[in-house]
Every structure is written in structure tokens, then in C-alpha cells.
N, C-alpha and C positions, 0 to 999 in steps of 0.2 A: 636596108639589110646589113650594110657595113657597120652601122652603129649598133645594131642588135648583136652582131658577132663580137664587137668589142665589149659590150655590156655582159654578155655571156662569159667571155674569157675572164673579165675582171671579177665576176661573181665566183667563178670556179677557183681562181687564185686566192681571193679573199677567204672563201670558205675553207680552202685547204690550209691556209695559214692559221685561221682561227681554231680549227679542229686539230691542228698539229699532225696532219697526215703526212706520211712520207711517200706519197704518190709521186710519180714522175712529174717534172715541171712542165708547164704548158707555156709555149712560146707565143708571143703576139707582137704585133707591130706597134702597139700603143706604148709610148715612152712612160706614161704614168703607171701602167700595169707592170712594165719591166722594172721600174724603180721600186715598186712595192715588193716585187719578187726578191730583189737584191737586199732591201732593208730588212725584211723579215724571213730570211732563209734559215729555217730550222735545220734539221738534219735529214740527210737522204743518203742511204748506203745501198750499194749494189755490188754484186760480185758474181763470179762464175769462172768459166773457162773462156778466155779471150779468143775470139775468132772461131769458135766452135760452130759447125754447120748444124742448124736445127732442123733441116729438111728431112734428114734420115738418120736414125741413130746408128745405122751401120756405117755411115760416113764420118762419124765423129772422130776427131784426132785428139791425141793427148796434148793438152795445152797447159801452160802454167796457170794455176789458179790466181785470180786477182780480186781485189776489193777496193772500192773507192767510196770514201765517206766525205760528204760535203755539208758544212754547216756546224751548228753547235753540238758538240759531243755530249754535253750535259743534258740535252733534251730527251733523248730516248736511249736508255741503257741496253736495250735488247740487242743492238748490233754487236756488243762485245761477246755475245754467246752465239752469234750467227755462224752456222757451219762454214759458209764461204769466207767469212772473216778469219776464222781460226785456220782454215787451210791456207789462205793467202799469207797469213803471218808466217807460217812454216816456210813458205817459198819466198819470203822477203819481198812480197809484192802487194803491199797495202799502201794506199795513198789516203792521207787525211788532208782535206781542204787543198788538194792539188800537190801535196808534198810527199815524196816517197824517199825513205832512207836508202842511200847507196852504200851497201856493205863493203864495196870494193875500194873505197877511197880512204885517204888519210883522215883519221877521226880527231885531229887536234882542233879543239873549239876555237872559233874566231869571233862569231857574232850570232845574234838571235833575232828572230822575227815573231811577232804575235799575230795570230789569225783567229778571230772569234775566241774560243776558249782553248786554243791549241798553241803551243810554243814549238818553234822549229829552230834547231841549232845548225849552224853552217861552219865549214872549215874556211880557210883563207881563199880557197878557189871557188867559194860560193856553192859548194856541194853539200847536200843535206846529210848530216851525220846522226841526228837524233830528232825524234818527234815525241813531244810530251802532250797528252791530252787528258783533261779532267773528265770524269764521268758523273752521271746523276747521283747525288748523295743518297745514302741509305736505301739503295735499290737492288744491288746485286751482292749476294753473299759470297764469301770465299768458297764455300762448298759448291755452290751453283757454278761459279766461274771455273773452278778446277774440273768439275764434271764436263763442262763444255769444251775445255782445252785438254782433255785427257789424251787426245791423239798426239799432242806435242810433248816433248820430253822436258821434265823439270830438271834444271841444272843447279838450282840453289833455292833455298827457302828458309825463312826465319823471321825473327822479330825485328822491328825497327825501333830505335830508341831516340825519339825526339828529332830535332832538325826539321827539314822540309817534309820528311815522311811521317812525322808525328809518332805517337806510340801505338803501333799496330803491327802489321806483318807485310811481308812481300813474298812473291813467288816469281822466279825467273825461269823462262823457258828458252830452249835452244831453237834456232831456226836453221835453215840450210847453211847460211853464211854469217849469221849474227845472233841476236837474241831480242827478247822483249820481256818486260817486267811489269807485273801488276802490283799495286800498292793498296793495302787495306787499312781501314781505321781500327781503333781499339775495339769496335764491335764486329770486326771481321766483315765490313762492307767495303766494296770496291770504291776507291777514291780517284785514282788516276792510273794511267798506263804510260810506259816509256817504250818506244820502239827504237832499237839501235844500241 
């Protein structure tokens, strides 16, 4: 029976990875299956109100919205339009691959770390000051992005002229204590985002 459980767990994990599902991860004691989970971790995002009591809607408390994305951000572009992601950005409470920008710290750049397709900038105290992440090419239009983020205030918008941003456009949004910026290519398709 123990071998059958391992085989079933391994089959579910492999089928999840092959199909690209963003279902919750299944844990198992098999080191082979755990290694496969780590090697092929695509993207998994989740968000909501942290600590909310789901037993009764009358007992719900106002909590800060949060969102956590783990894995390759270029795999599934839909999370950039997710309602919970947009709300959590406004409240400076988004984590990408375990890193969240701290808007209350000194933002003088010191060093960088690469995780999957995400770049994290740190200050000299090893505090996160910016998170850059690529998105799936040619998948999200500027109009679709702006519609999904309409609840957040645009503080700057315009064309980009070469350099790292290419020839395209950007839209910068205010958050409670910081900002985030979306960069689009010459065809107005989302290329990457910067939080911080």
C-alpha cells in the first residue's frame, strides 16, 4: 500500500508539471518526487486576506490583502490581472519567489540576486528594495493590463526609448507607500514589471 501511495503521488506531480497546472503542490516523503517538484516548479500564485476566518462571513475581519507567486513568472501571464494580485500591489504586500519589497527601507542599491526569471535588488543591509520579473511574451495587451489595474492610480505613463526597456511604453502606478511599473513592447504587449 505504501508503494501504491508513492506511485499515485508521483503520477499526480508529474501530470501537474506536464499539464502546467497551477494547482496546490502535493507533499510526499519520497525524495525523488520532492526533487522533481523543485526542478520543474512552474508558477503558482495565491492571494487573499491573510488570517481571514472562513467559517462565518459575519466574523471576517479587515485584513491587508496579500499575494504570493512562486516559480517562473513567464509561464502563466494571467496572474498579472488577478484581482488579488492587483489589490496586494496597492498595499505593498506582494511576494515573488519569496521576496517582498520593503518600502520603508533605504533604497540605495547594493547587490542583486537572480531567482528563476526574477531579479531582486537589495540595499547594503540585505533588505529588498526592488523586484523585477519578466512576463510571458506577446500575451497581455496594454489595454487588458490597464483595465485590470484600473483600481490603482496611474502616476506616470509614456513611451520608452531604447535601453533596457526597448521601444515601447510604460505605465507606473502608485501603491500605499511605493510604486510598481509595467513595461510594454512596441506592440503594446506586457514584457516585465518592476515593484519598488
